[in-house]
C-alpha positions as CSV (number, residue, x, y, z in Angstrom):
1,M,40.1,115.8,39.0
2,A,39.8,118.6,36.4
3,T,38.8,122.0,37.6
4,D,35.2,123.3,37.1
5,M,36.5,125.5,34.2
6,G,37.7,122.4,32.2
7,G,41.3,123.0,33.0
8,W,44.1,120.6,33.7
9,S,43.8,118.4,36.8
10,E,46.2,118.7,39.7
11,T,49.3,116.5,39.4
12,M,48.5,113.0,40.6
13,D,50.5,109.7,41.2
14,A,50.5,107.5,38.1
15,T,48.0,104.7,38.0
16,E,47.9,101.3,36.2
17,E,45.9,103.0,33.4
18,T,48.6,105.8,33.1
19,Q,51.3,103.1,32.7
20,K,49.2,101.3,30.1
21,I,49.0,104.6,28.1
22,C,52.8,105.0,28.4
23,Y,53.4,101.4,27.1
24,Q,51.1,102.2,24.1
25,V,53.1,105.3,23.1
26,K,56.6,104.0,24.0
27,G,57.4,103.2,20.3
28,Q,56.3,106.7,19.3
29,V,58.5,108.3,22.0
30,E,61.5,106.2,21.0
31,K,61.0,107.2,17.3
32,Q,60.8,110.9,18.2
33,T,63.7,111.0,20.6
34,G,66.0,108.4,18.9
35,E,66.4,106.6,22.2
36,S,65.8,103.0,23.2
37,Y,64.4,102.9,26.7
38,R,64.9,100.0,29.0
39,E,63.1,101.8,31.8
40,F,59.8,103.5,31.0
41,K,57.8,104.0,34.2
42,A,55.0,106.5,34.6
43,V,55.3,108.3,38.0
44,K,53.0,111.4,37.8
45,Y,50.3,112.7,35.5
46,R,47.7,115.4,34.8
47,N,44.7,115.2,32.5
48,L,42.3,117.4,30.7
49,H,38.9,116.1,29.5
50,L,37.6,117.7,26.3
51,M,34.7,116.8,24.0
52,G,37.0,114.9,21.6
53,G,38.8,112.9,24.3
54,T,41.4,113.2,27.0
55,H,44.8,114.9,27.0
56,Y,47.5,113.7,29.3
57,L,50.7,115.1,30.7
58,I,52.8,112.2,32.0
59,K,56.1,112.2,33.8
60,V,58.0,109.1,32.9
61,H,61.1,107.8,34.6
62,V,63.5,106.7,31.8
63,G,66.6,105.8,33.8
64,A,69.0,108.7,34.6
65,D,66.3,111.3,34.2
66,Y,62.6,111.9,33.3
67,D,60.7,112.6,30.1
68,H,57.5,114.6,30.0
69,L,54.9,113.4,27.5
70,T,51.9,115.0,26.0
71,V,49.4,112.3,24.9
72,V,45.9,112.5,23.5
73,Q,43.4,109.7,23.6
74,G,40.3,110.4,21.5
75,A,36.8,109.4,22.5
76,G,35.3,107.2,19.8
77,T,31.6,106.5,19.6
78,Q,31.9,102.9,20.9
79,F,35.6,102.5,21.6
80,P,38.3,105.2,22.4
81,T,40.9,105.7,19.8
82,P,44.5,104.5,20.7
83,P,46.6,107.1,22.5
84,S,48.7,109.3,20.3
85,L,51.9,111.1,21.3
86,R,51.8,114.9,20.8
87,G,55.1,115.9,22.3
88,V,58.1,114.9,24.4
89,K,60.4,117.0,26.7
90,Q,63.5,115.1,27.6
91,H,66.0,115.5,30.4
92,K,63.6,116.7,33.1
93,T,64.2,116.1,36.8
94,K,62.1,114.4,39.4
95,D,61.0,117.8,40.8
96,D,60.2,119.5,37.5
97,P,56.5,120.4,37.4
98,L,54.2,118.9,34.7
99,E,53.2,121.9,32.6
100,P,51.4,121.9,29.3
101,F,53.7,122.3,26.3
102,T,53.7,121.9,22.5
103,N,56.4,120.3,20.4
């Protein structure tokens, strides 16, 4: 859950919804990194709810290491907009904390 001040949530185990978001941005990640991922499994995430939608920090297991993703999913009037990749940090470890970043 997000804090009372509207900050980032605590780090939580990835859910089916988190994995769905990862699948939706996988092509964007591959384009940005120049990689072709066989494994792309969400393991942890944090979120931040704002008026315009939800921001996600997601730790994704990509084989030998982990990538951290910043993803935004806008809140439409009737339907949310598709998730959009905002940044990728590659070559992270299992124990690296999920911290907000900009690319």
